[in-house]
mmCIF file of the N, C-alpha and C atoms, coordinates in Angstrom:
data_MODEL
# 
_entry.id   MODEL 
# 
loop_
_atom_site.group_PDB 
_atom_site.id 
_atom_site.type_symbol 
_atom_site.label_atom_id 
_atom_site.label_alt_id 
_atom_site.label_comp_id 
_atom_site.label_asym_id 
_atom_site.label_entity_id 
_atom_site.label_seq_id 
_atom_site.pdbx_PDB_ins_code 
_atom_site.Cartn_x 
_atom_site.Cartn_y 
_atom_site.Cartn_z 
_atom_site.occupancy 
_atom_site.B_iso_or_equiv 
_atom_site.pdbx_formal_charge 
_atom_site.auth_seq_id 
_atom_site.auth_comp_id 
_atom_site.auth_asym_id 
_atom_site.auth_atom_id 
_atom_site.pdbx_PDB_model_num 
ATOM 1  N N  . UNK A 1 1  ? 2.733  11.938  -7.668 1.00 0.00 ? 1  UNK A N  1 
ATOM 2  C CA . UNK A 1 1  ? 3.198  10.545  -7.514 1.00 0.00 ? 1  UNK A CA 1 
ATOM 3  C C  . UNK A 1 1  ? 2.901  10.037  -6.094 1.00 0.00 ? 1  UNK A C  1 
ATOM 4  N N  . UNK A 1 2  ? 2.264  10.889  -5.308 1.00 0.00 ? 2  UNK A N  1 
ATOM 5  C CA . UNK A 1 2  ? 1.942  10.470  -3.929 1.00 0.00 ? 2  UNK A CA 1 
ATOM 6  C C  . UNK A 1 2  ? 0.884  9.373   -3.946 1.00 0.00 ? 2  UNK A C  1 
ATOM 7  N N  . UNK A 1 3  ? -0.072 9.513   -4.854 1.00 0.00 ? 3  UNK A N  1 
ATOM 8  C CA . UNK A 1 3  ? -1.137 8.509   -4.915 1.00 0.00 ? 3  UNK A CA 1 
ATOM 9  C C  . UNK A 1 3  ? -0.558 7.136   -5.218 1.00 0.00 ? 3  UNK A C  1 
ATOM 10 N N  . UNK A 1 4  ? 0.401  7.112   -6.113 1.00 0.00 ? 4  UNK A N  1 
ATOM 11 C CA . UNK A 1 4  ? 0.988  5.825   -6.504 1.00 0.00 ? 4  UNK A CA 1 
ATOM 12 C C  . UNK A 1 4  ? 1.679  5.200   -5.280 1.00 0.00 ? 4  UNK A C  1 
ATOM 13 N N  . UNK A 1 5  ? 2.395  6.017   -4.523 1.00 0.00 ? 5  UNK A N  1 
ATOM 14 C CA . UNK A 1 5  ? 3.101  5.491   -3.356 1.00 0.00 ? 5  UNK A CA 1 
ATOM 15 C C  . UNK A 1 5  ? 2.083  5.017   -2.312 1.00 0.00 ? 5  UNK A C  1 
ATOM 16 N N  . UNK A 1 6  ? 0.973  5.758   -2.192 1.00 0.00 ? 6  UNK A N  1 
ATOM 17 C CA . UNK A 1 6  ? -0.048 5.371   -1.212 1.00 0.00 ? 6  UNK A CA 1 
ATOM 18 C C  . UNK A 1 6  ? -0.633 4.004   -1.578 1.00 0.00 ? 6  UNK A C  1 
ATOM 19 N N  . UNK A 1 7  ? -0.824 3.792   -2.868 1.00 0.00 ? 7  UNK A N  1 
ATOM 20 C CA . UNK A 1 7  ? -1.367 2.496   -3.290 1.00 0.00 ? 7  UNK A CA 1 
ATOM 21 C C  . UNK A 1 7  ? -0.399 1.378   -2.916 1.00 0.00 ? 7  UNK A C  1 
ATOM 22 N N  . UNK A 1 8  ? 0.888  1.645   -3.092 1.00 0.00 ? 8  UNK A N  1 
ATOM 23 C CA . UNK A 1 8  ? 1.896  0.625   -2.757 1.00 0.00 ? 8  UNK A CA 1 
ATOM 24 C C  . UNK A 1 8  ? 1.862  0.344   -1.256 1.00 0.00 ? 8  UNK A C  1 
ATOM 25 N N  . UNK A 1 9  ? 1.746  1.412   -0.478 1.00 0.00 ? 9  UNK A N  1 
ATOM 26 C CA . UNK A 1 9  ? 1.707  1.244   0.983  1.00 0.00 ? 9  UNK A CA 1 
ATOM 27 C C  . UNK A 1 9  ? 0.460  0.471   1.388  1.00 0.00 ? 9  UNK A C  1 
ATOM 28 N N  . UNK A 1 10 ? -0.649 0.783   0.747  1.00 0.00 ? 10 UNK A N  1 
ATOM 29 C CA . UNK A 1 10 ? -1.887 0.072   1.076  1.00 0.00 ? 10 UNK A CA 1 
ATOM 30 C C  . UNK A 1 10 ? -1.731 -1.413  0.761  1.00 0.00 ? 10 UNK A C  1 
ATOM 31 N N  . UNK A 1 11 ? -1.101 -1.710  -0.362 1.00 0.00 ? 11 UNK A N  1 
ATOM 32 C CA . UNK A 1 11 ? -0.899 -3.106  -0.742 1.00 0.00 ? 11 UNK A CA 1 
ATOM 33 C C  . UNK A 1 11 ? -0.059 -3.813  0.320  1.00 0.00 ? 11 UNK A C  1 
ATOM 34 N N  . UNK A 1 12 ? 0.960  -3.115  0.807  1.00 0.00 ? 12 UNK A N  1 
ATOM 35 C CA . UNK A 1 12 ? 1.825  -3.706  1.831  1.00 0.00 ? 12 UNK A CA 1 
ATOM 36 C C  . UNK A 1 12 ? 1.030  -3.943  3.113  1.00 0.00 ? 12 UNK A C  1 
ATOM 37 N N  . UNK A 1 13 ? 0.198  -2.977  3.461  1.00 0.00 ? 13 UNK A N  1 
ATOM 38 C CA . UNK A 1 13 ? -0.609 -3.113  4.680  1.00 0.00 ? 13 UNK A CA 1 
ATOM 39 C C  . UNK A 1 13 ? -1.540 -4.318  4.556  1.00 0.00 ? 13 UNK A C  1 
ATOM 40 N N  . UNK A 1 14 ? -2.148 -4.463  3.406  1.00 0.00 ? 14 UNK A N  1 
ATOM 41 C CA . UNK A 1 14 ? -3.067 -5.588  3.196  1.00 0.00 ? 14 UNK A CA 1 
ATOM 42 C C  . UNK A 1 14 ? -2.294 -6.904  3.301  1.00 0.00 ? 14 UNK A C  1 
ATOM 43 N N  . UNK A 1 15 ? -1.136 -6.965  2.684  1.00 0.00 ? 15 UNK A N  1 
ATOM 44 C CA . UNK A 1 15 ? -0.333 -8.193  2.723  1.00 0.00 ? 15 UNK A CA 1 
ATOM 45 C C  . UNK A 1 15 ? 0.068  -8.497  4.163  1.00 0.00 ? 15 UNK A C  1 
ATOM 46 N N  . UNK A 1 16 ? 0.372  -7.457  4.926  1.00 0.00 ? 16 UNK A N  1 
ATOM 47 C CA . UNK A 1 16 ? 0.790  -7.667  6.312  1.00 0.00 ? 16 UNK A CA 1 
ATOM 48 C C  . UNK A 1 16 ? -0.405 -8.111  7.151  1.00 0.00 ? 16 UNK A C  1 
ATOM 49 N N  . UNK A 1 17 ? -1.584 -7.619  6.791  1.00 0.00 ? 17 UNK A N  1 
ATOM 50 C CA . UNK A 1 17 ? -2.782 -7.965  7.569  1.00 0.00 ? 17 UNK A CA 1 
ATOM 51 C C  . UNK A 1 17 ? -3.149 -9.427  7.356  1.00 0.00 ? 17 UNK A C  1 
ATOM 52 N N  . UNK A 1 18 ? -2.930 -9.916  6.158  1.00 0.00 ? 18 UNK A N  1 
ATOM 53 C CA . UNK A 1 18 ? -3.320 -11.308 5.848  1.00 0.00 ? 18 UNK A CA 1 
ATOM 54 C C  . UNK A 1 18 ? -2.460 -12.280 6.623  1.00 0.00 ? 18 UNK A C  1 
# 
C-alpha cells in the first residue's frame, strides 16, 4: 500500500507546486 500513499503524496506535491 506504499505505492498508493506515494501517489497521494505526489498529487499533493503537484497541487502545492501549482
